mmCIF entry with sequence, helices, sheets and N, C-alpha, C, O atoms, coordinates in Angstrom:
data_MODEL
# 
_entry.id   MODEL 
# 
_entity.id                         1 
_entity.type                       polymer 
_entity.pdbx_number_of_molecules   1 
# 
_entity_poly.entity_id                      1 
_entity_poly.type                           'polypeptide(L)' 
_entity_poly.nstd_linkage                   no 
_entity_poly.nstd_monomer                   no 
_entity_poly.pdbx_seq_one_letter_code       
;(UNK)(UNK)(UNK)(UNK)(UNK)(UNK)(UNK)(UNK)(UNK)(UNK)(UNK)(UNK)(UNK)(UNK)(UNK)(UNK)
(UNK)(UNK)(UNK)(UNK)(UNK)(UNK)(UNK)(UNK)(UNK)(UNK)(UNK)(UNK)(UNK)(UNK)(UNK)(UNK)
(UNK)(UNK)(UNK)(UNK)(UNK)(UNK)(UNK)(UNK)(UNK)(UNK)(UNK)(UNK)(UNK)(UNK)(UNK)(UNK)
(UNK)(UNK)
;
_entity_poly.pdbx_seq_one_letter_code_can   XXXXXXXXXXXXXXXXXXXXXXXXXXXXXXXXXXXXXXXXXXXXXXXXXX 
_entity_poly.pdbx_strand_id                 A 
# 
loop_
_entity_poly_seq.entity_id 
_entity_poly_seq.num 
_entity_poly_seq.mon_id 
_entity_poly_seq.hetero 
1 1  UNK n 
1 2  UNK n 
1 3  UNK n 
1 4  UNK n 
1 5  UNK n 
1 6  UNK n 
1 7  UNK n 
1 8  UNK n 
1 9  UNK n 
1 10 UNK n 
1 11 UNK n 
1 12 UNK n 
1 13 UNK n 
1 14 UNK n 
1 15 UNK n 
1 16 UNK n 
1 17 UNK n 
1 18 UNK n 
1 19 UNK n 
1 20 UNK n 
1 21 UNK n 
1 22 UNK n 
1 23 UNK n 
1 24 UNK n 
1 25 UNK n 
1 26 UNK n 
1 27 UNK n 
1 28 UNK n 
1 29 UNK n 
1 30 UNK n 
1 31 UNK n 
1 32 UNK n 
1 33 UNK n 
1 34 UNK n 
1 35 UNK n 
1 36 UNK n 
1 37 UNK n 
1 38 UNK n 
1 39 UNK n 
1 40 UNK n 
1 41 UNK n 
1 42 UNK n 
1 43 UNK n 
1 44 UNK n 
1 45 UNK n 
1 46 UNK n 
1 47 UNK n 
1 48 UNK n 
1 49 UNK n 
1 50 UNK n 
# 
_struct_asym.id          A 
_struct_asym.entity_id   1 
# 
loop_
_struct_conf.conf_type_id 
_struct_conf.id 
_struct_conf.pdbx_PDB_helix_id 
_struct_conf.beg_label_comp_id 
_struct_conf.beg_label_asym_id 
_struct_conf.beg_label_seq_id 
_struct_conf.pdbx_beg_PDB_ins_code 
_struct_conf.end_label_comp_id 
_struct_conf.end_label_asym_id 
_struct_conf.end_label_seq_id 
_struct_conf.pdbx_end_PDB_ins_code 
_struct_conf.beg_auth_comp_id 
_struct_conf.beg_auth_asym_id 
_struct_conf.beg_auth_seq_id 
_struct_conf.end_auth_comp_id 
_struct_conf.end_auth_asym_id 
_struct_conf.end_auth_seq_id 
_struct_conf.pdbx_PDB_helix_class 
_struct_conf.details 
_struct_conf.pdbx_PDB_helix_length 
HELX_P HELX_P1 AA1 UNK A 2  ? UNK A 44 ? UNK A 2  UNK A 44 1 ? 43 
HELX_P HELX_P2 AA2 UNK A 45 ? UNK A 47 ? UNK A 45 UNK A 47 5 ? 3  
# 
_struct_conf_type.id          HELX_P 
_struct_conf_type.criteria    ? 
_struct_conf_type.reference   ? 
# 
loop_
_atom_site.group_PDB 
_atom_site.id 
_atom_site.type_symbol 
_atom_site.label_atom_id 
_atom_site.label_alt_id 
_atom_site.label_comp_id 
_atom_site.label_asym_id 
_atom_site.label_entity_id 
_atom_site.label_seq_id 
_atom_site.pdbx_PDB_ins_code 
_atom_site.Cartn_x 
_atom_site.Cartn_y 
_atom_site.Cartn_z 
_atom_site.occupancy 
_atom_site.B_iso_or_equiv 
_atom_site.pdbx_formal_charge 
_atom_site.auth_seq_id 
_atom_site.auth_comp_id 
_atom_site.auth_asym_id 
_atom_site.auth_atom_id 
_atom_site.pdbx_PDB_model_num 
ATOM 1   N N  . UNK A 1 1  ? 36.674  -7.659  -3.778 1.00 0.00 ? 1  UNK A N  1 
ATOM 2   C CA . UNK A 1 1  ? 35.860  -6.486  -4.020 1.00 0.00 ? 1  UNK A CA 1 
ATOM 3   C C  . UNK A 1 1  ? 34.593  -6.839  -4.778 1.00 0.00 ? 1  UNK A C  1 
ATOM 4   O O  . UNK A 1 1  ? 33.522  -6.319  -4.465 1.00 0.00 ? 1  UNK A O  1 
ATOM 5   N N  . UNK A 1 2  ? 34.694  -7.699  -5.752 1.00 0.00 ? 2  UNK A N  1 
ATOM 6   C CA . UNK A 1 2  ? 33.526  -8.056  -6.547 1.00 0.00 ? 2  UNK A CA 1 
ATOM 7   C C  . UNK A 1 2  ? 32.495  -8.813  -5.724 1.00 0.00 ? 2  UNK A C  1 
ATOM 8   O O  . UNK A 1 2  ? 31.291  -8.647  -5.920 1.00 0.00 ? 2  UNK A O  1 
ATOM 9   N N  . UNK A 1 3  ? 32.970  -9.645  -4.801 1.00 0.00 ? 3  UNK A N  1 
ATOM 10  C CA . UNK A 1 3  ? 32.037  -10.409 -3.974 1.00 0.00 ? 3  UNK A CA 1 
ATOM 11  C C  . UNK A 1 3  ? 31.234  -9.482  -3.061 1.00 0.00 ? 3  UNK A C  1 
ATOM 12  O O  . UNK A 1 3  ? 30.037  -9.689  -2.863 1.00 0.00 ? 3  UNK A O  1 
ATOM 13  N N  . UNK A 1 4  ? 31.881  -8.478  -2.516 1.00 0.00 ? 4  UNK A N  1 
ATOM 14  C CA . UNK A 1 4  ? 31.192  -7.515  -1.654 1.00 0.00 ? 4  UNK A CA 1 
ATOM 15  C C  . UNK A 1 4  ? 30.110  -6.769  -2.442 1.00 0.00 ? 4  UNK A C  1 
ATOM 16  O O  . UNK A 1 4  ? 28.996  -6.583  -1.950 1.00 0.00 ? 4  UNK A O  1 
ATOM 17  N N  . UNK A 1 5  ? 30.433  -6.352  -3.639 1.00 0.00 ? 5  UNK A N  1 
ATOM 18  C CA . UNK A 1 5  ? 29.463  -5.653  -4.490 1.00 0.00 ? 5  UNK A CA 1 
ATOM 19  C C  . UNK A 1 5  ? 28.283  -6.558  -4.809 1.00 0.00 ? 5  UNK A C  1 
ATOM 20  O O  . UNK A 1 5  ? 27.137  -6.108  -4.797 1.00 0.00 ? 5  UNK A O  1 
ATOM 21  N N  . UNK A 1 6  ? 28.547  -7.818  -5.090 1.00 0.00 ? 6  UNK A N  1 
ATOM 22  C CA . UNK A 1 6  ? 27.490  -8.778  -5.397 1.00 0.00 ? 6  UNK A CA 1 
ATOM 23  C C  . UNK A 1 6  ? 26.554  -8.949  -4.203 1.00 0.00 ? 6  UNK A C  1 
ATOM 24  O O  . UNK A 1 6  ? 25.337  -9.003  -4.376 1.00 0.00 ? 6  UNK A O  1 
ATOM 25  N N  . UNK A 1 7  ? 27.108  -9.036  -3.000 1.00 0.00 ? 7  UNK A N  1 
ATOM 26  C CA . UNK A 1 7  ? 26.287  -9.187  -1.799 1.00 0.00 ? 7  UNK A CA 1 
ATOM 27  C C  . UNK A 1 7  ? 25.439  -7.948  -1.545 1.00 0.00 ? 7  UNK A C  1 
ATOM 28  O O  . UNK A 1 7  ? 24.269  -8.054  -1.175 1.00 0.00 ? 7  UNK A O  1 
ATOM 29  N N  . UNK A 1 8  ? 26.031  -6.774  -1.743 1.00 0.00 ? 8  UNK A N  1 
ATOM 30  C CA . UNK A 1 8  ? 25.296  -5.531  -1.535 1.00 0.00 ? 8  UNK A CA 1 
ATOM 31  C C  . UNK A 1 8  ? 24.141  -5.429  -2.530 1.00 0.00 ? 8  UNK A C  1 
ATOM 32  O O  . UNK A 1 8  ? 23.031  -5.047  -2.159 1.00 0.00 ? 8  UNK A O  1 
ATOM 33  N N  . UNK A 1 9  ? 24.399  -5.767  -3.782 1.00 0.00 ? 9  UNK A N  1 
ATOM 34  C CA . UNK A 1 9  ? 23.348  -5.703  -4.802 1.00 0.00 ? 9  UNK A CA 1 
ATOM 35  C C  . UNK A 1 9  ? 22.238  -6.709  -4.495 1.00 0.00 ? 9  UNK A C  1 
ATOM 36  O O  . UNK A 1 9  ? 21.061  -6.413  -4.703 1.00 0.00 ? 9  UNK A O  1 
ATOM 37  N N  . UNK A 1 10 ? 22.600  -7.883  -4.008 1.00 0.00 ? 10 UNK A N  1 
ATOM 38  C CA . UNK A 1 10 ? 21.587  -8.879  -3.650 1.00 0.00 ? 10 UNK A CA 1 
ATOM 39  C C  . UNK A 1 10 ? 20.716  -8.417  -2.492 1.00 0.00 ? 10 UNK A C  1 
ATOM 40  O O  . UNK A 1 10 ? 19.500  -8.606  -2.507 1.00 0.00 ? 10 UNK A O  1 
ATOM 41  N N  . UNK A 1 11 ? 21.344  -7.810  -1.489 1.00 0.00 ? 11 UNK A N  1 
ATOM 42  C CA . UNK A 1 11 ? 20.583  -7.313  -0.338 1.00 0.00 ? 11 UNK A CA 1 
ATOM 43  C C  . UNK A 1 11 ? 19.675  -6.156  -0.753 1.00 0.00 ? 11 UNK A C  1 
ATOM 44  O O  . UNK A 1 11 ? 18.539  -6.051  -0.290 1.00 0.00 ? 11 UNK A O  1 
ATOM 45  N N  . UNK A 1 12 ? 20.179  -5.301  -1.617 1.00 0.00 ? 12 UNK A N  1 
ATOM 46  C CA . UNK A 1 12 ? 19.381  -4.172  -2.082 1.00 0.00 ? 12 UNK A CA 1 
ATOM 47  C C  . UNK A 1 12 ? 18.186  -4.652  -2.898 1.00 0.00 ? 12 UNK A C  1 
ATOM 48  O O  . UNK A 1 12 ? 17.085  -4.120  -2.759 1.00 0.00 ? 12 UNK A O  1 
ATOM 49  N N  . UNK A 1 13 ? 18.393  -5.642  -3.735 1.00 0.00 ? 13 UNK A N  1 
ATOM 50  C CA . UNK A 1 13 ? 17.289  -6.200  -4.520 1.00 0.00 ? 13 UNK A CA 1 
ATOM 51  C C  . UNK A 1 13 ? 16.224  -6.817  -3.631 1.00 0.00 ? 13 UNK A C  1 
ATOM 52  O O  . UNK A 1 13 ? 15.030  -6.628  -3.866 1.00 0.00 ? 13 UNK A O  1 
ATOM 53  N N  . UNK A 1 14 ? 16.646  -7.548  -2.618 1.00 0.00 ? 14 UNK A N  1 
ATOM 54  C CA . UNK A 1 14 ? 15.690  -8.141  -1.679 1.00 0.00 ? 14 UNK A CA 1 
ATOM 55  C C  . UNK A 1 14 ? 14.916  -7.091  -0.917 1.00 0.00 ? 14 UNK A C  1 
ATOM 56  O O  . UNK A 1 14 ? 13.715  -7.240  -0.691 1.00 0.00 ? 14 UNK A O  1 
ATOM 57  N N  . UNK A 1 15 ? 15.591  -6.034  -0.521 1.00 0.00 ? 15 UNK A N  1 
ATOM 58  C CA . UNK A 1 15 ? 14.932  -4.944  0.197  1.00 0.00 ? 15 UNK A CA 1 
ATOM 59  C C  . UNK A 1 15 ? 13.919  -4.242  -0.697 1.00 0.00 ? 15 UNK A C  1 
ATOM 60  O O  . UNK A 1 15 ? 12.831  -3.888  -0.243 1.00 0.00 ? 15 UNK A O  1 
ATOM 61  N N  . UNK A 1 16 ? 14.268  -4.041  -1.958 1.00 0.00 ? 16 UNK A N  1 
ATOM 62  C CA . UNK A 1 16 ? 13.338  -3.407  -2.893 1.00 0.00 ? 16 UNK A CA 1 
ATOM 63  C C  . UNK A 1 16 ? 12.095  -4.250  -3.115 1.00 0.00 ? 16 UNK A C  1 
ATOM 64  O O  . UNK A 1 16 ? 10.991  -3.713  -3.202 1.00 0.00 ? 16 UNK A O  1 
ATOM 65  N N  . UNK A 1 17 ? 12.258  -5.550  -3.206 1.00 0.00 ? 17 UNK A N  1 
ATOM 66  C CA . UNK A 1 17 ? 11.100  -6.441  -3.359 1.00 0.00 ? 17 UNK A CA 1 
ATOM 67  C C  . UNK A 1 17 ? 10.220  -6.378  -2.119 1.00 0.00 ? 17 UNK A C  1 
ATOM 68  O O  . UNK A 1 17 ? 8.994   -6.337  -2.227 1.00 0.00 ? 17 UNK A O  1 
ATOM 69  N N  . UNK A 1 18 ? 10.839  -6.371  -0.944 1.00 0.00 ? 18 UNK A N  1 
ATOM 70  C CA . UNK A 1 18 ? 10.069  -6.298  0.297  1.00 0.00 ? 18 UNK A CA 1 
ATOM 71  C C  . UNK A 1 18 ? 9.279   -4.997  0.380  1.00 0.00 ? 18 UNK A C  1 
ATOM 72  O O  . UNK A 1 18 ? 8.100   -5.008  0.734  1.00 0.00 ? 18 UNK A O  1 
ATOM 73  N N  . UNK A 1 19 ? 9.925   -3.873  0.055  1.00 0.00 ? 19 UNK A N  1 
ATOM 74  C CA . UNK A 1 19 ? 9.223   -2.588  0.067  1.00 0.00 ? 19 UNK A CA 1 
ATOM 75  C C  . UNK A 1 19 ? 8.106   -2.555  -0.974 1.00 0.00 ? 19 UNK A C  1 
ATOM 76  O O  . UNK A 1 19 ? 7.051   -1.968  -0.738 1.00 0.00 ? 19 UNK A O  1 
ATOM 77  N N  . UNK A 1 20 ? 8.337   -3.178  -2.108 1.00 0.00 ? 20 UNK A N  1 
ATOM 78  C CA . UNK A 1 20 ? 7.296   -3.236  -3.135 1.00 0.00 ? 20 UNK A CA 1 
ATOM 79  C C  . UNK A 1 20 ? 6.071   -3.985  -2.657 1.00 0.00 ? 20 UNK A C  1 
ATOM 80  O O  . UNK A 1 20 ? 4.945   -3.535  -2.869 1.00 0.00 ? 20 UNK A O  1 
ATOM 81  N N  . UNK A 1 21 ? 6.277   -5.120  -2.016 1.00 0.00 ? 21 UNK A N  1 
ATOM 82  C CA . UNK A 1 21 ? 5.150   -5.906  -1.504 1.00 0.00 ? 21 UNK A CA 1 
ATOM 83  C C  . UNK A 1 21 ? 4.417   -5.143  -0.411 1.00 0.00 ? 21 UNK A C  1 
ATOM 84  O O  . UNK A 1 21 ? 3.187   -5.140  -0.363 1.00 0.00 ? 21 UNK A O  1 
ATOM 85  N N  . UNK A 1 22 ? 5.181   -4.496  0.469  1.00 0.00 ? 22 UNK A N  1 
ATOM 86  C CA . UNK A 1 22 ? 4.559   -3.725  1.552  1.00 0.00 ? 22 UNK A CA 1 
ATOM 87  C C  . UNK A 1 22 ? 3.729   -2.576  0.986  1.00 0.00 ? 22 UNK A C  1 
ATOM 88  O O  . UNK A 1 22 ? 2.629   -2.318  1.475  1.00 0.00 ? 22 UNK A O  1 
ATOM 89  N N  . UNK A 1 23 ? 4.234   -1.881  -0.033 1.00 0.00 ? 23 UNK A N  1 
ATOM 90  C CA . UNK A 1 23 ? 3.468   -0.769  -0.586 1.00 0.00 ? 23 UNK A CA 1 
ATOM 91  C C  . UNK A 1 23 ? 2.246   -1.250  -1.348 1.00 0.00 ? 23 UNK A C  1 
ATOM 92  O O  . UNK A 1 23 ? 1.228   -0.560  -1.357 1.00 0.00 ? 23 UNK A O  1 
ATOM 93  N N  . UNK A 1 24 ? 2.312   -2.408  -1.984 1.00 0.00 ? 24 UNK A N  1 
ATOM 94  C CA . UNK A 1 24 ? 1.125   -2.946  -2.655 1.00 0.00 ? 24 UNK A CA 1 
ATOM 95  C C  . UNK A 1 24 ? 0.056   -3.291  -1.630 1.00 0.00 ? 24 UNK A C  1 
ATOM 96  O O  . UNK A 1 24 ? -1.114  -2.960  -1.819 1.00 0.00 ? 24 UNK A O  1 
ATOM 97  N N  . UNK A 1 25 ? 0.447   -3.952  -0.549 1.00 0.00 ? 25 UNK A N  1 
ATOM 98  C CA . UNK A 1 25 ? -0.510  -4.329  0.500  1.00 0.00 ? 25 UNK A CA 1 
ATOM 99  C C  . UNK A 1 25 ? -1.106  -3.082  1.149  1.00 0.00 ? 25 UNK A C  1 
ATOM 100 O O  . UNK A 1 25 ? -2.311  -3.026  1.392  1.00 0.00 ? 25 UNK A O  1 
ATOM 101 N N  . UNK A 1 26 ? -0.270  -2.083  1.429  1.00 0.00 ? 26 UNK A N  1 
ATOM 102 C CA . UNK A 1 26 ? -0.777  -0.848  2.042  1.00 0.00 ? 26 UNK A CA 1 
ATOM 103 C C  . UNK A 1 26 ? -1.724  -0.123  1.092  1.00 0.00 ? 26 UNK A C  1 
ATOM 104 O O  . UNK A 1 26 ? -2.727  0.439   1.531  1.00 0.00 ? 26 UNK A O  1 
ATOM 105 N N  . UNK A 1 27 ? -1.420  -0.129  -0.195 1.00 0.00 ? 27 UNK A N  1 
ATOM 106 C CA . UNK A 1 27 ? -2.290  0.516   -1.171 1.00 0.00 ? 27 UNK A CA 1 
ATOM 107 C C  . UNK A 1 27 ? -3.637  -0.162  -1.281 1.00 0.00 ? 27 UNK A C  1 
ATOM 108 O O  . UNK A 1 27 ? -4.669  0.502   -1.373 1.00 0.00 ? 27 UNK A O  1 
ATOM 109 N N  . UNK A 1 28 ? -3.629  -1.486  -1.273 1.00 0.00 ? 28 UNK A N  1 
ATOM 110 C CA . UNK A 1 28 ? -4.893  -2.220  -1.344 1.00 0.00 ? 28 UNK A CA 1 
ATOM 111 C C  . UNK A 1 28 ? -5.718  -1.985  -0.087 1.00 0.00 ? 28 UNK A C  1 
ATOM 112 O O  . UNK A 1 28 ? -6.928  -1.770  -0.167 1.00 0.00 ? 28 UNK A O  1 
ATOM 113 N N  . UNK A 1 29 ? -5.067  -2.025  1.077  1.00 0.00 ? 29 UNK A N  1 
ATOM 114 C CA . UNK A 1 29 ? -5.784  -1.802  2.336  1.00 0.00 ? 29 UNK A CA 1 
ATOM 115 C C  . UNK A 1 29 ? -6.368  -0.393  2.385  1.00 0.00 ? 29 UNK A C  1 
ATOM 116 O O  . UNK A 1 29 ? -7.507  -0.209  2.813  1.00 0.00 ? 29 UNK A O  1 
ATOM 117 N N  . UNK A 1 30 ? -5.604  0.592   1.953  1.00 0.00 ? 30 UNK A N  1 
ATOM 118 C CA . UNK A 1 30 ? -6.095  1.970   1.939  1.00 0.00 ? 30 UNK A CA 1 
ATOM 119 C C  . UNK A 1 30 ? -7.271  2.117   0.986  1.00 0.00 ? 30 UNK A C  1 
ATOM 120 O O  . UNK A 1 30 ? -8.255  2.784   1.306  1.00 0.00 ? 30 UNK A O  1 
ATOM 121 N N  . UNK A 1 31 ? -7.171  1.495   -0.184 1.00 0.00 ? 31 UNK A N  1 
ATOM 122 C CA . UNK A 1 31 ? -8.267  1.556   -1.150 1.00 0.00 ? 31 UNK A CA 1 
ATOM 123 C C  . UNK A 1 31 ? -9.542  0.951   -0.617 1.00 0.00 ? 31 UNK A C  1 
ATOM 124 O O  . UNK A 1 31 ? -10.624 1.507   -0.806 1.00 0.00 ? 31 UNK A O  1 
ATOM 125 N N  . UNK A 1 32 ? -9.425  -0.192  0.054  1.00 0.00 ? 32 UNK A N  1 
ATOM 126 C CA . UNK A 1 32 ? -10.610 -0.846  0.615  1.00 0.00 ? 32 UNK A CA 1 
ATOM 127 C C  . UNK A 1 32 ? -11.239 0.030   1.687  1.00 0.00 ? 32 UNK A C  1 
ATOM 128 O O  . UNK A 1 32 ? -12.461 0.178   1.735  1.00 0.00 ? 32 UNK A O  1 
ATOM 129 N N  . UNK A 1 33 ? -10.407 0.614   2.550  1.00 0.00 ? 33 UNK A N  1 
ATOM 130 C CA . UNK A 1 33 ? -10.943 1.479   3.605  1.00 0.00 ? 33 UNK A CA 1 
ATOM 131 C C  . UNK A 1 33 ? -11.625 2.716   3.018  1.00 0.00 ? 33 UNK A C  1 
ATOM 132 O O  . UNK A 1 33 ? -12.661 3.152   3.520  1.00 0.00 ? 33 UNK A O  1 
ATOM 133 N N  . UNK A 1 34 ? -11.047 3.280   1.956  1.00 0.00 ? 34 UNK A N  1 
ATOM 134 C CA . UNK A 1 34 ? -11.670 4.445   1.324  1.00 0.00 ? 34 UNK A CA 1 
ATOM 135 C C  . UNK A 1 34 ? -12.996 4.087   0.666  1.00 0.00 ? 34 UNK A C  1 
ATOM 136 O O  . UNK A 1 34 ? -13.941 4.874   0.723  1.00 0.00 ? 34 UNK A O  1 
ATOM 137 N N  . UNK A 1 35 ? -13.083 2.932   0.051  1.00 0.00 ? 35 UNK A N  1 
ATOM 138 C CA . UNK A 1 35 ? -14.346 2.499   -0.566 1.00 0.00 ? 35 UNK A CA 1 
ATOM 139 C C  . UNK A 1 35 ? -15.415 2.280   0.498  1.00 0.00 ? 35 UNK A C  1 
ATOM 140 O O  . UNK A 1 35 ? -16.569 2.663   0.308  1.00 0.00 ? 35 UNK A O  1 
ATOM 141 N N  . UNK A 1 36 ? -15.039 1.671   1.609  1.00 0.00 ? 36 UNK A N  1 
ATOM 142 C CA . UNK A 1 36 ? -16.006 1.426   2.691  1.00 0.00 ? 36 UNK A CA 1 
ATOM 143 C C  . UNK A 1 36 ? -16.505 2.746   3.275  1.00 0.00 ? 36 UNK A C  1 
ATOM 144 O O  . UNK A 1 36 ? -17.706 2.928   3.473  1.00 0.00 ? 36 UNK A O  1 
ATOM 145 N N  . UNK A 1 37 ? -15.568 3.673   3.551  1.00 0.00 ? 37 UNK A N  1 
ATOM 146 C CA . UNK A 1 37 ? -16.000 4.945   4.135  1.00 0.00 ? 37 UNK A CA 1 
ATOM 147 C C  . UNK A 1 37 ? -16.823 5.757   3.141  1.00 0.00 ? 37 UNK A C  1 
ATOM 148 O O  . UNK A 1 37 ? -17.753 6.455   3.545  1.00 0.00 ? 37 UNK A O  1 
ATOM 149 N N  . UNK A 1 38 ? -16.504 5.682   1.857  1.00 0.00 ? 38 UNK A N  1 
ATOM 150 C CA . UNK A 1 38 ? -17.303 6.369   0.844  1.00 0.00 ? 38 UNK A CA 1 
ATOM 151 C C  . UNK A 1 38 ? -18.703 5.796   0.745  1.00 0.00 ? 38 UNK A C  1 
ATOM 152 O O  . UNK A 1 38 ? -19.671 6.536   0.569  1.00 0.00 ? 38 UNK A O  1 
ATOM 153 N N  . UNK A 1 39 ? -18.815 4.487   0.857  1.00 0.00 ? 39 UNK A N  1 
ATOM 154 C CA . UNK A 1 39 ? -20.137 3.863   0.848  1.00 0.00 ? 39 UNK A CA 1 
ATOM 155 C C  . UNK A 1 39 ? -20.977 4.282   2.040  1.00 0.00 ? 39 UNK A C  1 
ATOM 156 O O  . UNK A 1 39 ? -22.184 4.490   1.916  1.00 0.00 ? 39 UNK A O  1 
ATOM 157 N N  . UNK A 1 40 ? -20.340 4.405   3.189  1.00 0.00 ? 40 UNK A N  1 
ATOM 158 C CA . UNK A 1 40 ? -21.071 4.857   4.379  1.00 0.00 ? 40 UNK A CA 1 
ATOM 159 C C  . UNK A 1 40 ? -21.536 6.304   4.218  1.00 0.00 ? 40 UNK A C  1 
ATOM 160 O O  . UNK A 1 40 ? -22.640 6.662   4.629  1.00 0.00 ? 40 UNK A O  1 
ATOM 161 N N  . UNK A 1 41 ? -20.680 7.129   3.616  1.00 0.00 ? 41 UNK A N  1 
ATOM 162 C CA . UNK A 1 41 ? -21.076 8.517   3.385  1.00 0.00 ? 41 UNK A CA 1 
ATOM 163 C C  . UNK A 1 41 ? -22.240 8.599   2.399  1.00 0.00 ? 41 UNK A C  1 
ATOM 164 O O  . UNK A 1 41 ? -23.167 9.384   2.595  1.00 0.00 ? 41 UNK A O  1 
ATOM 165 N N  . UNK A 1 42 ? -22.193 7.801   1.353  1.00 0.00 ? 42 UNK A N  1 
ATOM 166 C CA . UNK A 1 42 ? -23.283 7.829   0.377  1.00 0.00 ? 42 UNK A CA 1 
ATOM 167 C C  . UNK A 1 42 ? -24.596 7.335   0.985  1.00 0.00 ? 42 UNK A C  1 
ATOM 168 O O  . UNK A 1 42 ? -25.664 7.851   0.656  1.00 0.00 ? 42 UNK A O  1 
ATOM 169 N N  . UNK A 1 43 ? -24.520 6.341   1.870  1.00 0.00 ? 43 UNK A N  1 
ATOM 170 C CA . UNK A 1 43 ? -25.749 5.851   2.489  1.00 0.00 ? 43 UNK A CA 1 
ATOM 171 C C  . UNK A 1 43 ? -26.291 6.847   3.508  1.00 0.00 ? 43 UNK A C  1 
ATOM 172 O O  . UNK A 1 43 ? -27.502 6.907   3.721  1.00 0.00 ? 43 UNK A O  1 
ATOM 173 N N  . UNK A 1 44 ? -25.424 7.624   4.137  1.00 0.00 ? 44 UNK A N  1 
ATOM 174 C CA . UNK A 1 44 ? -25.852 8.623   5.128  1.00 0.00 ? 44 UNK A CA 1 
ATOM 175 C C  . UNK A 1 44 ? -26.304 9.913   4.447  1.00 0.00 ? 44 UNK A C  1 
ATOM 176 O O  . UNK A 1 44 ? -26.868 10.785  5.108  1.00 0.00 ? 44 UNK A O  1 
ATOM 177 N N  . UNK A 1 45 ? -26.074 10.053  3.160  1.00 0.00 ? 45 UNK A N  1 
ATOM 178 C CA . UNK A 1 45 ? -26.427 11.267  2.436  1.00 0.00 ? 45 UNK A CA 1 
ATOM 179 C C  . UNK A 1 45 ? -27.929 11.517  2.478  1.00 0.00 ? 45 UNK A C  1 
ATOM 180 O O  . UNK A 1 45 ? -28.362 12.670  2.462  1.00 0.00 ? 45 UNK A O  1 
ATOM 181 N N  . UNK A 1 46 ? -28.726 10.461  2.530  1.00 0.00 ? 46 UNK A N  1 
ATOM 182 C CA . UNK A 1 46 ? -30.186 10.604  2.528  1.00 0.00 ? 46 UNK A CA 1 
ATOM 183 C C  . UNK A 1 46 ? -30.711 11.212  3.824  1.00 0.00 ? 46 UNK A C  1 
ATOM 184 O O  . UNK A 1 46 ? -31.810 11.767  3.855  1.00 0.00 ? 46 UNK A O  1 
ATOM 185 N N  . UNK A 1 47 ? -29.927 11.107  4.887  1.00 0.00 ? 47 UNK A N  1 
ATOM 186 C CA . UNK A 1 47 ? -30.362 11.593  6.190  1.00 0.00 ? 47 UNK A CA 1 
ATOM 187 C C  . UNK A 1 47 ? -30.003 13.063  6.421  1.00 0.00 ? 47 UNK A C  1 
ATOM 188 O O  . UNK A 1 47 ? -30.430 13.652  7.414  1.00 0.00 ? 47 UNK A O  1 
ATOM 189 N N  . UNK A 1 48 ? -29.231 13.653  5.524  1.00 0.00 ? 48 UNK A N  1 
ATOM 190 C CA . UNK A 1 48 ? -28.777 15.034  5.693  1.00 0.00 ? 48 UNK A CA 1 
ATOM 191 C C  . UNK A 1 48 ? -29.824 15.967  5.101  1.00 0.00 ? 48 UNK A C  1 
ATOM 192 O O  . UNK A 1 48 ? -30.274 15.787  3.969  1.00 0.00 ? 48 UNK A O  1 
ATOM 193 N N  . UNK A 1 49 ? -30.202 16.972  5.893  1.00 0.00 ? 49 UNK A N  1 
ATOM 194 C CA . UNK A 1 49 ? -31.141 17.970  5.425  1.00 0.00 ? 49 UNK A CA 1 
ATOM 195 C C  . UNK A 1 49 ? -30.388 19.282  5.271  1.00 0.00 ? 49 UNK A C  1 
ATOM 196 O O  . UNK A 1 49 ? -29.766 19.761  6.219  1.00 0.00 ? 49 UNK A O  1 
ATOM 197 N N  . UNK A 1 50 ? -30.445 19.860  4.080  1.00 0.00 ? 50 UNK A N  1 
ATOM 198 C CA . UNK A 1 50 ? -29.732 21.114  3.824  1.00 0.00 ? 50 UNK A CA 1 
ATOM 199 C C  . UNK A 1 50 ? -30.745 22.233  3.674  1.00 0.00 ? 50 UNK A C  1 
ATOM 200 O O  . UNK A 1 50 ? -30.367 23.383  3.452  1.00 0.00 ? 50 UNK A O  1 
# 
């Protein structure tokens, strides 16, 4: 019984690390895309006539 619990905890820990890395990468990619699109909007602001 103890060995099964140890294996489950090890697999869960590995899965949590994998999800953590994936969410960090997705967060960085999203941030970069938002900065790029914001820069494009700011540069296009001069062309808008209100």
